[in-house]
N, C-alpha and C positions, 0 to 999 in steps of 0.2 A: 601541431601536436607538440607537447612539451617533452623534454628529455628527462624531466624529474621522475624519479622512481618513488612509488608509494608502497606502503604495506597493504597489499591487496587482501580483501576479505574473501576467503574461500567459499566453496559450495556449502559446507555443513554449517558454518556460522550464519550464512545467508539464509539457509533453510530454517534454522532455528529462529531467526528473526522473523521469517515469514509465518512460522507457527504462532509466535507471540502476537503478530499482527492479526492473524485469523482469530485468535482467541479474543482479542480486543474488539474486533468487529462483531463477532458472534455475541459477546457480552452486551454490546450496545444494542444489537438487534433484539436480544432478549428483554432488555429494559424497555425498549420501544414497544415490543409486543405486549409486555405485561401492562404498561400504561394504556395501550390501546384496548386491551381486553377489559381492564378495569373501567375505563371510560365508557366502553360500549355496554358493559354489564350494568352500569349505574344509569344508563340512559342519556349520557352526555352527548353521544353521537351514535349513529347506527353501527351495528356489527359489520365486520369486514365482508362477509359473503364469500370468503375464500373457500369455505367448506364445500360450497356448490359452485365451483368455478365456471360451469357452463350455463348457469342460470341467466336468463335474459332479464335485463332491467336492473342488474346489480352494479352497473357502471355509475358510480357516484363520485362526488368531489372528495369524499373521505377515502375512497379506494384509490383515487388518483394520488392523493397525498401519501398514502401508504406505499404505493408502487414507486413513486418518485424517491421516497426515503430509502426503501430497500434496494433499489437499483442505483441510486445516486450517491448514497453514503460511502461506499467503498471508493468511488471515484474521488469524492471530496477528501476522504481520509488520505489516500496515497498522494494525490496531487498537492493538497494543502501542506501536509507534513513534509513532503520532499521539497516543495517550493519555499516554505517558510524556514525550515530547520535543517534540511538536507538529510533528514532521517525520520523514520516512523518510530512509534513507541518500541517496536521490536528491535529496531536498529539501535535505538538509545540504550535499551537494556543490554545489548551485546557490544556496545561501544564501537559501532561501525557507522559510516556515513556515505552518502552518495555525493560525488562531486563531478564536475566536468573534467574532461581529459587534461585540461591545462591547469587543474587544481582549483579553479574558481567554483564558487557555490552555484547550485542549480537555481534557475528562475522558474516561475510557474509554467511558462510555456514549455520549457524542456521537461519539466516534471510531468506535464500532461502527455507529451509525446512519449515519454518513457513508460507511462502507464498504458498508453495504446500499444506499446511494444510488448507488453505482457501477452496480448492476444497472439502475437507472432510466436511466442514461446508455446502457448497453448495449442495453436494450430499445427505446430510441428510435433505434436504429441509429447510435449514437455522436454523435447531435446534442447530447446533454447535455454531452459534453466540448467539442465545437466551440463551443457556446454561449458559453463563457468568452472566446472570441476577440472577441465582439461585445458582451458585457455591459459596462456602465460600470464595475462593480466586479470584473470578470473572474471572476464566479462561474459554475461549471457547475451543472447541475441538482442534483447531489448537494450542492453548497454552499448553494444556495438553500433546499433542503428542510431542511437541518440548521442553517442560519444560521451558516455558517462563511465565512471569507475566507482566501485564500492570499496572503501578503504577502512582500515582500522584507525580509530582516533588515538593519537599518541597520548600517553598518560601525562598527567600534570606533574611538573617538577615541584620541588620545595618552594621555589620563588613564584609559583602560580602560573608559570608559562608552560606551554606544551613542549614535550621533548620530541625527538625525531624518531 
């Protein structure tokens, strides 16, 4: 573990970033839903059948695609964004980023395990998220398990470099 200190992002800024992320995901869900409804209403593909979820024989390739999208997109969003950029759109908006405890950027493997750690927070009735408000390094349970930190991004200086 590094002895370097970072400007840790607290609970409220992280919660605000999460709200932005949820709005992004819901917005993309709505676009997908509208395209799906338009395509099914024009006869390009069969309707979803989600209205009668218990109907036998509604298990189709189209419904599998819909299910994979709605269940898989959040996984892709969080893992890809954290692995590629160290931040989601919500974190970008609030100028915070996820890094490893030694200050190095996340890889996709660590980003995936961090996403799995969200379930630990949920299974503890969200205590895992609230824990970040009281922790010295502002780590939630998912951060502690994965060895990650959420830090503020230093502002750019006049010469184009990041300040401390």
